[in-house]
N, CA and C atoms as an extended XYZ file, in Angstrom:
219
Properties=species:S:1:pos:R:3:atomname:S:1:resname:S:1:resid:I:1 pbc="F F F"
N        -9.910      -30.474      -11.879 N   TYR     1
C        -9.397      -29.202      -12.360 CA  TYR     1
C       -10.267      -28.044      -11.883 C   TYR     1
N       -11.553      -28.202      -11.973 N   GLU     2
C       -12.481      -27.144      -11.548 CA  GLU     2
C       -12.336      -26.859      -10.048 C   GLU     2
N       -12.130      -27.896       -9.265 N   THR     3
C       -11.938      -27.722       -7.822 CA  THR     3
C       -10.692      -26.894       -7.541 C   THR     3
N        -9.622      -27.148       -8.256 N   MET     4
C        -8.383      -26.390       -8.067 CA  MET     4
C        -8.568      -24.925       -8.460 C   MET     4
N        -9.326      -24.677       -9.510 N   ARG     5
C        -9.616      -23.297       -9.910 CA  ARG     5
C       -10.383      -22.572       -8.811 C   ARG     5
N       -11.351      -23.259       -8.217 N   LYS     6
C       -12.143      -22.642       -7.146 CA  LYS     6
C       -11.290      -22.379       -5.910 C   LYS     6
N       -10.399      -23.303       -5.584 N   LEU     7
C        -9.505      -23.099       -4.445 CA  LEU     7
C        -8.586      -21.900       -4.674 C   LEU     7
N        -8.049      -21.802       -5.865 N   GLY     8
C        -7.185      -20.668       -6.192 CA  GLY     8
C        -7.927      -19.347       -6.141 C   GLY     8
N        -9.150      -19.334       -6.663 N   ALA     9
C        -9.964      -18.118       -6.635 CA  ALA     9
C       -10.318      -17.734       -5.203 C   ALA     9
N       -10.571      -18.722       -4.367 N   SER    10
C       -10.875      -18.448       -2.956 CA  SER    10
C        -9.665      -17.842       -2.254 C   SER    10
N        -8.501      -18.404       -2.482 N   ALA    11
C        -7.274      -17.876       -1.875 CA  ALA    11
C        -7.012      -16.448       -2.346 C   ALA    11
N        -7.201      -16.203       -3.625 N   ARG    12
C        -7.007      -14.859       -4.182 CA  ARG    12
C        -7.962      -13.877       -3.519 C   ARG    12
N        -9.223      -14.256       -3.373 N   GLN    13
C       -10.229      -13.400       -2.747 CA  GLN    13
C        -9.841      -13.082       -1.297 C   GLN    13
N        -9.354      -14.068       -0.588 N   MET    14
C        -8.956      -13.871        0.809 CA  MET    14
C        -7.751      -12.932        0.909 C   MET    14
N        -6.804      -13.057        0.000 N   LEU    15
C        -5.659      -12.152       -0.019 CA  LEU    15
C        -6.097      -10.727       -0.331 C   LEU    15
N        -7.028      -10.580       -1.261 N   LEU    16
C        -7.551       -9.253       -1.580 CA  LEU    16
C        -8.275       -8.647       -0.379 C   LEU    16
N        -9.052       -9.450        0.328 N   GLN    17
C        -9.762       -8.960        1.515 CA  GLN    17
C        -8.777       -8.500        2.587 C   GLN    17
N        -7.743       -9.281        2.814 N   ALA    18
C        -6.741       -8.924        3.822 CA  ALA    18
C        -6.012       -7.635        3.433 C   ALA    18
N        -5.684       -7.496        2.167 N   ALA    19
C        -4.999       -6.289        1.701 CA  ALA    19
C        -5.911       -5.074        1.801 C   ALA    19
N        -7.177       -5.238        1.450 N   ALA    20
C        -8.130       -4.128        1.539 CA  ALA    20
C        -8.251       -3.641        2.978 C   ALA    20
N        -8.317       -4.568        3.917 N   ALA    21
C        -8.407       -4.194        5.332 CA  ALA    21
C        -7.141       -3.463        5.781 C   ALA    21
N        -6.009       -3.942        5.363 N   ARG    22
C        -4.731       -3.331        5.770 CA  ARG    22
C        -4.566       -1.928        5.200 C   ARG    22
N        -5.010       -1.743        3.949 N   LEU    23
C        -4.842       -0.452        3.286 CA  LEU    23
C        -6.013        0.495        3.509 C   LEU    23
N        -7.102       -0.010        4.073 N   GLY    24
C        -8.290        0.820        4.268 CA  GLY    24
C        -8.973        1.166        2.957 C   GLY    24
N        -8.967        0.223        2.034 N   LEU    25
C        -9.543        0.429        0.708 CA  LEU    25
C       -10.643       -0.585        0.442 C   LEU    25
N       -11.395       -0.336       -0.614 N   SER    26
C       -12.375       -1.308       -1.083 CA  SER    26
C       -11.644       -2.385       -1.876 C   SER    26
N       -12.129       -3.593       -1.759 N   ILE    27
C       -11.528       -4.706       -2.497 CA  ILE    27
C       -11.598       -4.472       -4.008 C   ILE    27
N       -12.590       -3.686       -4.456 N   THR    28
C       -12.749       -3.419       -5.890 CA  THR    28
C       -11.640       -2.532       -6.443 C   THR    28
N       -10.885       -1.878       -5.565 N   GLU    29
C        -9.784       -1.015       -5.997 CA  GLU    29
C        -8.471       -1.775       -6.163 C   GLU    29
N        -8.480       -3.054       -5.822 N   LEU    30
C        -7.255       -3.843       -5.814 CA  LEU    30
C        -7.261       -4.913       -6.891 C   LEU    30
N        -6.077       -5.331       -7.272 N   SER    31
C        -5.915       -6.449       -8.203 CA  SER    31
C        -4.714       -7.267       -7.733 C   SER    31
N        -4.495       -8.378       -8.397 N   THR    32
C        -3.340       -9.197       -8.043 CA  THR    32
C        -2.404       -9.320       -9.229 C   THR    32
N        -1.148       -9.460       -8.902 N   GLU    33
C        -0.093       -9.799       -9.846 CA  GLU    33
C         0.646      -10.958       -9.202 C   GLU    33
N         1.476      -11.652       -9.933 N   PRO    34
C         2.187      -12.770       -9.311 CA  PRO    34
C         2.902      -12.353       -8.018 C   PRO    34
N         2.450      -12.923       -6.909 N   GLY    35
C         3.106      -12.710       -5.630 CA  GLY    35
C         2.718      -11.476       -4.850 C   GLY    35
N         1.763      -10.678       -5.357 N   ARG    36
C         1.426       -9.453       -4.637 CA  ARG    36
C         0.040       -8.925       -4.996 C   ARG    36
N        -0.476       -8.103       -4.094 N   VAL    37
C        -1.724       -7.375       -4.322 CA  VAL    37
C        -1.332       -5.948       -4.686 C   VAL    37
N        -2.040       -5.369       -5.653 N   VAL    38
C        -1.675       -4.062       -6.198 CA  VAL    38
C        -2.844       -3.088       -6.095 C   VAL    38
N        -2.532       -1.852       -5.673 N   HIS    39
C        -3.476       -0.737       -5.761 CA  HIS    39
C        -2.929        0.165       -6.860 C   HIS    39
N        -3.480        0.030       -8.055 N   ALA    40
C        -2.933        0.706       -9.231 CA  ALA    40
C        -2.976        2.226       -9.102 C   ALA    40
N        -4.016        2.766       -8.476 N   ALA    41
C        -4.164        4.216       -8.382 CA  ALA    41
C        -3.019        4.877       -7.619 C   ALA    41
N        -2.490        4.195       -6.613 N   SER    42
C        -1.402        4.773       -5.813 CA  SER    42
C        -0.049        4.122       -6.090 C   SER    42
N        -0.070        2.984       -6.772 N   GLY    43
C         1.166        2.252       -7.023 CA  GLY    43
C         1.617        1.402       -5.847 C   GLY    43
N         0.822        1.366       -4.778 N   ARG    44
C         1.198        0.563       -3.605 CA  ARG    44
C         1.016       -0.920       -3.903 C   ARG    44
N         1.918       -1.718       -3.365 N   THR    45
C         1.821       -3.170       -3.493 CA  THR    45
C         2.073       -3.801       -2.125 C   THR    45
N         1.478       -4.971       -1.930 N   ILE    46
C         1.717       -5.741       -0.715 CA  ILE    46
C         2.049       -7.167       -1.137 C   ILE    46
N         3.227       -7.647       -0.782 N   PRO    47
C         3.559       -9.044       -1.085 CA  PRO    47
C         2.612       -9.989       -0.347 C   PRO    47
N         2.274      -11.089       -0.990 N   TYR    48
C         1.386      -12.075       -0.364 CA  TYR    48
C         1.891      -12.493        1.015 C   TYR    48
N         3.197      -12.628        1.167 N   GLY    49
C         3.762      -13.077        2.430 CA  GLY    49
C         3.446      -12.161        3.597 C   GLY    49
N         3.229      -10.870        3.321 N   GLU    50
C         2.930       -9.913        4.386 CA  GLU    50
C         1.480       -9.979        4.853 C   GLU    50
N         0.606      -10.568        4.051 N   ILE    51
C        -0.817      -10.618        4.420 CA  ILE    51
C        -1.346      -12.047        4.515 C   ILE    51
N        -0.466      -13.011        4.337 N   ALA    52
C        -0.902      -14.415        4.342 CA  ALA    52
C        -1.537      -14.816        5.669 C   ALA    52
N        -0.945      -14.403        6.793 N   ASP    53
C        -1.514      -14.764        8.096 CA  ASP    53
C        -2.901      -14.156        8.280 C   ASP    53
N        -3.050      -12.888        7.905 N   ALA    54
C        -4.354      -12.231        8.025 CA  ALA    54
C        -5.376      -12.893        7.109 C   ALA    54
N        -4.956      -13.261        5.907 N   ALA    55
C        -5.865      -13.928        4.971 CA  ALA    55
C        -6.288      -15.293        5.498 C   ALA    55
N        -5.368      -15.995        6.133 N   ALA    56
C        -5.671      -17.332        6.661 CA  ALA    56
C        -6.695      -17.285        7.788 C   ALA    56
N        -6.806      -16.150        8.463 N   ASP    57
C        -7.780      -16.001        9.544 CA  ASP    57
C        -9.196      -15.723        9.042 C   ASP    57
N        -9.345      -15.432        7.751 N   LEU    58
C       -10.655      -15.122        7.175 CA  LEU    58
C       -11.419      -16.400        6.850 C   LEU    58
N       -12.732      -16.261        6.761 N   SER    59
C       -13.564      -17.388        6.328 CA  SER    59
C       -13.340      -17.625        4.842 C   SER    59
N       -13.322      -18.881        4.450 N   VAL    60
C       -13.153      -19.225        3.040 CA  VAL    60
C       -14.448      -18.890        2.303 C   VAL    60
N       -14.368      -18.088        1.234 N   PRO    61
C       -15.579      -17.743        0.494 CA  PRO    61
C       -16.206      -18.984       -0.136 C   PRO    61
N       -17.510      -19.028       -0.138 N   THR    62
C       -18.201      -20.178       -0.721 CA  THR    62
C       -18.605      -19.932       -2.164 C   THR    62
N       -18.695      -18.671       -2.547 N   ASP    63
C       -19.130      -18.338       -3.903 CA  ASP    63
C       -18.114      -17.387       -4.519 C   ASP    63
N       -17.233      -17.910       -5.345 N   VAL    64
C       -16.199      -17.087       -5.969 CA  VAL    64
C       -16.419      -17.040       -7.472 C   VAL    64
N       -15.965      -15.945       -8.061 N   VAL    65
C       -16.050      -15.782       -9.508 CA  VAL    65
C       -14.744      -16.274      -10.108 C   VAL    65
N       -14.842      -17.185      -11.044 N   LEU    66
C       -13.651      -17.718      -11.705 CA  LEU    66
C       -13.277      -16.829      -12.881 C   LEU    66
N       -11.994      -16.695      -13.109 N   ARG    67
C       -11.526      -15.935      -14.264 CA  ARG    67
C       -11.901      -16.660      -15.547 C   ARG    67
N       -12.134      -15.873      -16.570 N   SER    68
C       -12.357      -16.427      -17.895 CA  SER    68
C       -11.056      -17.069      -18.373 C   SER    68
N       -11.163      -18.098      -19.143 N   ARG    69
C        -9.954      -18.737      -19.687 CA  ARG    69
C        -9.137      -17.749      -20.527 C   ARG    69
N        -9.800      -16.749      -21.096 N   ASP    70
C        -9.098      -15.725      -21.866 CA  ASP    70
C        -8.183      -14.874      -20.985 C   ASP    70
N        -8.462      -14.836      -19.678 N   ASP    71
C        -7.671      -14.039      -18.745 CA  ASP    71
C        -6.549      -14.823      -18.079 C   ASP    71
N        -6.376      -16.088      -18.437 N   PHE    72
C        -5.291      -16.883      -17.866 CA  PHE    72
C        -3.964      -16.286      -18.307 C   PHE    72
N        -2.954      -16.406      -17.428 N   ARG    73
C        -1.617      -15.880      -17.767 CA  ARG    73
C        -0.825      -16.924      -18.477 C   ARG    73
């Protein structure tokens, strides 16, 4: 279970990195919702499918922060 959580967190981080590069923003300005990356300040969203290829080209992070169980959906 812990391995799957780390894999999911790594994928999320890679999607955020790809979206930040595409939008010219800091990764700290972005969040995720089901199926998309969101920039709340501007209301812009990017579906995962539009950045999946760019995210796949990134190195897999080795140290990711896992969400608290209280933050699970």
